[in-house]
C-alpha positions in Angstrom: -7.0 -0.6 6.2 -9.2 -3.0 4.3 -7.7 -4.5 1.2 -9.8 -5.0 -1.8 -9.6 -7.5 -4.7 -9.0 -5.6 -8.0 -10.5 -6.5 -11.4 -7.9 -6.3 -14.1 -7.8 -6.6 -17.9 -4.4 -8.0 -18.8 -2.8 -6.4 -21.9 0.4 -7.4 -23.7 2.7 -5.0 -21.9 0.5 -3.5 -19.3 -2.8 -4.0 -17.5 -5.9 -1.9 -17.1 -7.7 -1.6 -13.8 -11.4 -2.3 -14.4 -12.5 -2.1 -10.8 -10.2 -0.5 -8.2 -8.5 -2.6 -5.6 -5.2 -3.3 -3.9 -4.4 -6.9 -5.1 -5.2 -9.8 -7.3 -4.9 -13.5 -6.6 -2.4 -15.8 -8.4 -4.3 -18.2 -10.7 -2.0 -21.1 -9.8 -1.4 -20.7 -6.0 -4.0 -18.3 -4.8 -1.3 -16.1 -3.3 -2.1 -12.4 -2.9 -0.2 -10.2 -5.4 -0.3 -6.5 -4.6 -0.8 -4.4 -7.8 2.6 -2.8 -7.2 4.2 -6.2 -7.5 2.2 -7.6 -10.4 4.7 -8.5 -13.1 3.5 -11.8 -14.6 0.2 -12.6 -16.4 -1.2 -14.3 -19.4 -3.1 -12.1 -21.8 -4.9 -15.0 -23.5 -6.1 -16.6 -20.3 -6.5 -13.3 -18.5 -4.7 -14.7 -15.4 -2.1 -13.2 -13.0 0.8 -15.2 -11.6 2.8 -14.6 -8.4 6.2 -15.2 -10.1 7.8 -16.5 -13.2 7.6 -20.0 -11.6 3.8 -20.1 -11.7 3.8 -18.6 -15.2 6.1 -21.4 -16.4 3.8 -24.1 -14.8 0.9 -22.8 -16.9 3.1 -22.5 -20.1 4.3 -26.1 -19.7 0.7 -27.4 -19.5 0.0 -26.1 -23.0 
């Protein structure tokens, strides 16, 4: 089965799938995040993160 990169709009408590797919890429590491496991993102930057660790890295840079 071919996996496809999804296009997502990140909202405060949820996300909206703009273009269907199976995964997104972490903005920090480039790791694949399946949509079922997508839990961390930044609404202002519209970026997904693999885990809380990557989200903290971005938050510390501000």
